[in-house]
C-alpha positions as CSV (number, residue, x, y, z in Angstrom):
1,M,-29.0,-3.9,7.1
2,T,-29.8,-5.3,3.6
3,W,-26.6,-3.8,2.3
4,L,-24.6,-5.5,5.1
5,L,-26.3,-8.9,4.6
6,K,-25.5,-8.9,0.9
7,R,-21.9,-8.3,1.6
8,V,-21.8,-11.1,4.2
9,A,-23.5,-13.5,1.8
10,V,-20.9,-12.6,-0.9
11,S,-18.1,-13.1,1.5
12,L,-19.4,-16.6,2.5
13,L,-19.7,-17.5,-1.2
14,L,-16.1,-16.4,-1.8
15,V,-14.9,-18.6,1.1
16,W,-16.6,-21.6,-0.5
17,V,-15.0,-20.8,-3.9
18,V,-11.6,-20.4,-2.3
19,A,-12.0,-23.7,-0.4
20,T,-13.0,-25.5,-3.5
21,V,-10.1,-24.1,-5.6
22,V,-7.5,-24.9,-3.0
23,F,-8.9,-28.4,-2.5
24,L,-8.8,-29.2,-6.2
25,T,-5.5,-27.6,-6.8
26,L,-3.7,-29.5,-4.1
27,H,-5.1,-32.8,-5.3
28,M,-3.9,-32.1,-8.8
29,V,-0.3,-31.5,-7.6
30,P,1.9,-34.5,-8.6
31,G,3.1,-36.7,-5.7
32,D,1.5,-39.0,-3.2
33,P,1.3,-37.7,0.3
34,A,1.4,-41.3,1.7
35,E,4.6,-42.0,-0.2
36,L,6.2,-38.8,0.9
37,L,5.4,-39.4,4.5
38,L,6.8,-43.0,4.5
39,S,9.9,-42.2,2.4
40,T,13.1,-42.1,4.4
41,G,16.6,-41.4,3.0
42,G,15.5,-41.7,-0.6
43,T,14.4,-45.3,-0.2
44,A,11.1,-46.3,-1.8
45,P,8.5,-47.1,0.9
46,D,6.7,-50.5,1.2
47,P,3.7,-50.5,-1.2
48,V,1.6,-52.3,1.4
49,A,2.4,-49.6,4.0
50,V,1.6,-46.9,1.5
51,A,-1.8,-48.5,0.7
52,E,-2.7,-48.8,4.4
53,L,-1.7,-45.2,5.0
54,R,-3.8,-44.0,2.0
55,E,-6.8,-45.9,3.4
56,R,-6.3,-44.5,6.9
57,L,-6.1,-41.0,5.5
58,G,-9.0,-41.4,3.2
59,L,-6.9,-40.8,0.1
60,D,-8.0,-44.0,-1.6
61,R,-11.6,-42.8,-1.9
62,P,-13.0,-41.0,-5.0
63,I,-12.2,-37.3,-5.2
64,L,-15.9,-36.3,-4.9
65,A,-16.3,-38.3,-1.7
66,Q,-13.2,-36.6,-0.3
67,Y,-14.6,-33.2,-1.4
68,W,-18.0,-33.8,0.2
69,E,-16.4,-34.9,3.5
70,F,-14.1,-31.9,3.4
71,L,-17.1,-29.5,3.0
72,V,-19.0,-31.2,5.8
73,R,-16.1,-31.0,8.2
74,L,-15.4,-27.4,7.2
75,S,-19.0,-26.4,7.9
76,Q,-18.5,-27.9,11.4
77,G,-15.3,-25.9,11.9
78,D,-13.2,-29.1,11.7
79,L,-10.0,-28.5,9.7
80,G,-8.7,-32.0,10.3
81,N,-5.3,-33.2,11.5
82,S,-1.9,-32.7,9.9
83,L,-0.8,-35.6,7.8
84,V,2.8,-35.1,9.1
85,D,2.4,-35.2,12.9
86,D,-1.4,-35.9,13.3
87,Y,-1.7,-32.6,15.2
88,P,-5.0,-30.8,14.9
89,V,-4.7,-28.1,12.2
90,A,-7.0,-25.7,14.0
91,D,-4.9,-25.8,17.2
92,E,-1.7,-25.1,15.2
93,I,-3.4,-22.1,13.5
94,L,-4.8,-20.8,16.8
95,L,-1.3,-21.0,18.2
96,R,0.5,-19.1,15.4
97,L,-2.2,-16.8,13.9
98,P,-2.1,-14.3,16.8
99,R,1.6,-13.8,16.2
100,T,1.1,-13.1,12.5
101,L,-1.8,-10.8,13.2
102,E,0.3,-9.0,15.8
103,L,3.0,-8.4,13.3
104,I,0.5,-7.2,10.7
105,A,-1.2,-4.9,13.2
106,A,2.1,-3.4,14.4
107,G,3.3,-2.8,10.8
108,T,-0.1,-1.3,9.8
109,L,-0.2,1.1,12.8
110,L,3.4,2.1,12.2
111,A,2.8,2.7,8.4
112,V,-0.4,4.7,9.0
113,A,1.1,6.8,11.9
114,I,4.0,7.8,9.6
115,A,2.4,8.0,6.1
116,L,-0.9,9.9,6.8
117,P,0.7,13.0,8.6
118,A,3.5,13.0,6.1
119,A,1.1,12.8,3.1
120,T,-1.1,15.6,4.5
121,Y,1.8,17.9,5.1
122,A,3.3,17.1,1.7
123,A,0.0,17.8,-0.1
124,V,-0.5,21.1,1.8
125,N,3.0,22.1,0.8
126,A,3.0,20.6,-2.6
127,G,6.1,21.2,-4.6
128,G,8.2,22.0,-1.5
129,A,11.4,20.4,-0.3
130,F,9.5,18.0,2.1
131,D,7.1,17.0,-0.6
132,R,9.9,16.1,-3.1
133,A,12.0,14.3,-0.5
134,A,9.0,12.3,0.9
135,S,7.8,11.3,-2.5
136,A,11.3,10.1,-3.4
137,V,11.6,8.0,-0.3
138,A,8.1,6.5,-0.9
139,A,9.1,5.5,-4.4
140,V,12.3,3.8,-3.2
141,L,10.5,2.0,-0.4
142,Q,7.8,0.8,-2.8
143,A,10.4,-0.7,-5.1
144,L,12.6,-2.2,-2.4
145,P,11.9,-6.0,-1.9
146,V,10.9,-6.8,1.7
147,F,13.6,-9.5,2.1
148,V,16.3,-6.9,1.0
149,L,15.1,-4.4,3.6
150,G,14.9,-7.1,6.2
151,T,18.4,-8.2,5.5
152,L,19.7,-4.6,5.6
153,L,18.0,-3.9,8.9
154,I,19.6,-7.0,10.4
155,L,23.0,-6.2,8.9
156,V,23.1,-2.5,10.0
157,L,21.1,-2.4,13.3
158,A,21.8,-5.9,14.6
159,Q,25.2,-6.8,13.2
160,W,27.1,-3.5,12.8
161,L,25.6,-1.2,15.4
162,R,24.2,-3.9,17.7
163,W,21.3,-1.8,18.7
164,M,18.6,-4.4,18.1
165,P,18.4,-8.2,18.1
166,A,18.6,-9.9,14.7
167,G,15.4,-11.9,15.3
168,G,13.5,-14.4,17.4
169,Y,10.4,-14.5,19.6
170,V,9.6,-14.2,23.3
171,P,6.0,-14.3,24.5
172,F,4.7,-11.0,25.8
173,A,3.7,-12.5,29.1
174,Q,7.2,-13.8,29.7
175,D,9.1,-10.6,28.9
176,P,7.1,-7.6,27.5
177,G,10.2,-5.4,26.8
178,R,12.0,-8.2,25.0
179,H,8.9,-9.1,23.1
180,L,8.4,-5.5,21.8
181,T,12.1,-5.2,21.0
182,L,11.9,-8.3,18.8
183,L,8.7,-7.1,17.2
184,L,10.2,-3.7,16.1
185,L,12.4,-4.7,13.1
186,P,9.9,-7.1,11.5
187,S,7.2,-4.5,11.9
188,V,9.3,-1.9,10.1
189,A,9.9,-4.4,7.3
190,V,6.1,-5.1,7.1
191,A,5.3,-1.3,7.2
192,K,7.6,-0.2,4.4
193,G,5.5,-1.1,1.4
194,L,2.2,-0.2,3.1
195,A,3.6,3.2,4.2
196,A,4.7,4.0,0.7
197,T,1.4,3.1,-0.8
198,V,-0.7,4.9,1.8
199,F,1.5,8.0,1.4
200,R,1.1,8.2,-2.3
201,M,-2.7,7.6,-2.2
202,A,-3.3,10.0,0.7
203,R,-1.2,12.7,-0.9
204,A,-3.1,12.5,-4.2
205,S,-6.4,12.4,-2.3
206,V,-5.7,15.4,-0.1
207,L,-4.5,17.4,-3.2
208,D,-7.7,16.5,-4.9
209,Q,-9.8,17.6,-2.0
210,L,-7.9,20.9,-1.6
211,S,-9.0,21.9,-5.1
212,R,-12.7,21.2,-4.5
213,D,-15.3,24.0,-4.5
214,H,-16.6,23.2,-1.0
215,V,-13.1,23.6,0.4
216,R,-12.7,27.0,-1.3
217,T,-16.1,28.0,0.1
218,A,-15.1,27.0,3.6
219,R,-12.0,29.1,3.3
220,A,-14.1,32.1,2.1
221,K,-16.3,31.8,5.1
222,G,-13.3,32.5,7.3
223,L,-12.7,29.0,8.7
224,T,-9.2,28.5,10.0
225,P,-6.9,26.4,7.8
226,R,-6.6,23.7,10.5
227,R,-10.4,23.4,10.7
228,V,-10.8,23.3,7.0
229,L,-8.2,20.6,6.7
230,R,-9.7,18.5,9.5
231,R,-13.4,18.8,8.7
232,H,-13.5,19.2,4.9
233,V,-10.3,17.7,3.5
234,V,-9.0,14.9,5.6
235,R,-12.3,13.2,6.2
236,N,-13.3,13.0,2.5
237,A,-9.7,12.1,1.5
238,M,-9.8,9.1,3.7
239,I,-12.4,7.2,1.6
240,P,-9.9,6.1,-1.2
241,V,-7.2,5.7,1.4
242,T,-9.4,3.3,3.3
243,T,-9.9,1.3,0.1
244,V,-6.2,1.0,-0.4
245,L,-5.5,0.3,3.2
246,G,-8.0,-2.6,3.3
247,L,-6.6,-4.2,0.2
248,Q,-3.0,-3.8,1.4
249,M,-3.8,-5.2,4.9
250,G,-5.3,-8.2,3.2
251,T,-2.2,-8.6,1.0
252,L,0.0,-8.4,4.1
253,L,-1.6,-11.6,5.4
254,G,0.1,-13.5,2.6
255,G,3.1,-11.2,2.4
256,T,4.5,-11.7,5.9
257,V,5.8,-15.1,5.0
258,L,9.2,-13.7,4.0
259,V,9.3,-11.3,6.9
260,E,8.6,-14.1,9.4
261,Y,11.3,-16.2,7.8
262,V,13.9,-13.5,7.7
263,F,13.4,-12.5,11.3
264,N,12.6,-16.0,12.6
265,W,9.1,-14.9,13.8
266,P,7.0,-18.0,14.5
267,G,3.8,-17.1,12.7
268,L,1.9,-19.0,10.0
269,S,4.8,-19.1,7.6
270,T,6.7,-22.0,9.2
271,P,3.8,-24.6,9.2
272,L,2.7,-23.3,5.7
273,L,6.1,-23.9,4.1
274,R,6.5,-27.2,5.9
275,A,3.0,-28.3,4.8
276,V,3.6,-27.3,1.1
277,E,6.9,-29.3,1.0
278,G,5.3,-32.4,2.6
279,R,2.0,-32.3,0.7
280,D,0.2,-31.8,4.0
281,Y,-3.2,-31.1,2.5
282,P,-5.2,-30.3,5.7
283,M,-2.6,-27.9,7.0
284,V,-2.3,-26.0,3.6
285,V,-6.1,-25.8,3.2
286,G,-6.5,-24.7,6.8
287,I,-4.0,-21.9,6.6
288,V,-5.1,-20.7,3.2
289,L,-8.7,-20.7,4.2
290,T,-7.8,-18.8,7.4
291,V,-5.9,-16.2,5.5
292,S,-8.7,-15.9,2.8
293,G,-11.4,-15.6,5.5
294,L,-9.4,-12.8,7.3
295,F,-8.9,-11.0,4.0
296,L,-12.6,-11.0,3.3
297,L,-13.3,-10.0,6.9
298,I,-11.0,-7.0,6.6
299,N,-12.7,-5.9,3.4
300,L,-16.1,-6.2,5.1
301,V,-14.9,-4.0,7.9
302,M,-13.6,-1.5,5.4
303,D,-17.0,-1.5,3.7
304,L,-18.5,-0.5,7.1
305,L,-15.9,2.2,7.4
306,Y,-16.9,3.5,4.0
307,A,-20.5,3.8,5.3
308,V,-19.3,5.8,8.3
309,L,-17.2,8.1,6.2
310,D,-19.8,8.5,3.5
311,P,-23.4,7.4,4.5
312,R,-24.5,7.5,0.9
313,I,-22.5,4.3,0.3
314,S,-24.8,2.2,2.6
315,R,-27.8,3.3,0.5
316,S,-26.3,2.3,-2.8
């Protein structure tokens, strides 16, 4: 329990650090949000109107006063309202976050379902034709930019073969079949890099476990190869794989922006890009903090998985 409390405390401290860094960074970016909001057609806004808007938004107060109010509201779960349309930031995030998480979850499940069995089979048959082919494919996928793969998927499967829609979004409750069809291509684009990374790590980890003394001892006792692989190889090999998987899943939270843009998937990317362009501080801070918090939560869950896979970790 002490081990878990320490990690929760560290996670909360990191959230505060991220919030502070994001707040200060945005306020150091050149440009006045009030002027940007009131500018139309390249015409300079009325200085009186700019001053009134700055006062209404609280931008005329000292930076420390704004920071303190920001922390107080954040501790209450209040992310403020968008400077662009005065819409609550939390409501916008709650609307779009499930779509991004769904895309990440689908991509992760697809990557793991393909990479782990392929890596195990390649390691058991190291040096064979499958091992060489799978390793080559993993290297190509890892080097291929996600927007290139997304464009190729749309060009081949949607434009040439017309097997899949090019992009879009339909709520699951409205049309489950259409929803899953639209989810497939962006999930493949999200999964490609993760699958390549998991494959390479899992293959190396399984190869390492196959050479361990306890595995040779299990074989000498007459255990079947399948049982040795399941009980003595795969379980121990999953610890470093879990580490990589946790880090990569956290990275996907920020890496789905291009995928959502290419496939017109209405996740967090659209309000984030709009907020950055319009100096919408509350929206940017809210989305970045949400992504950072989820990243830390994922890593905390992975720590718990380490303890399940290897109980010695929880006592360290």
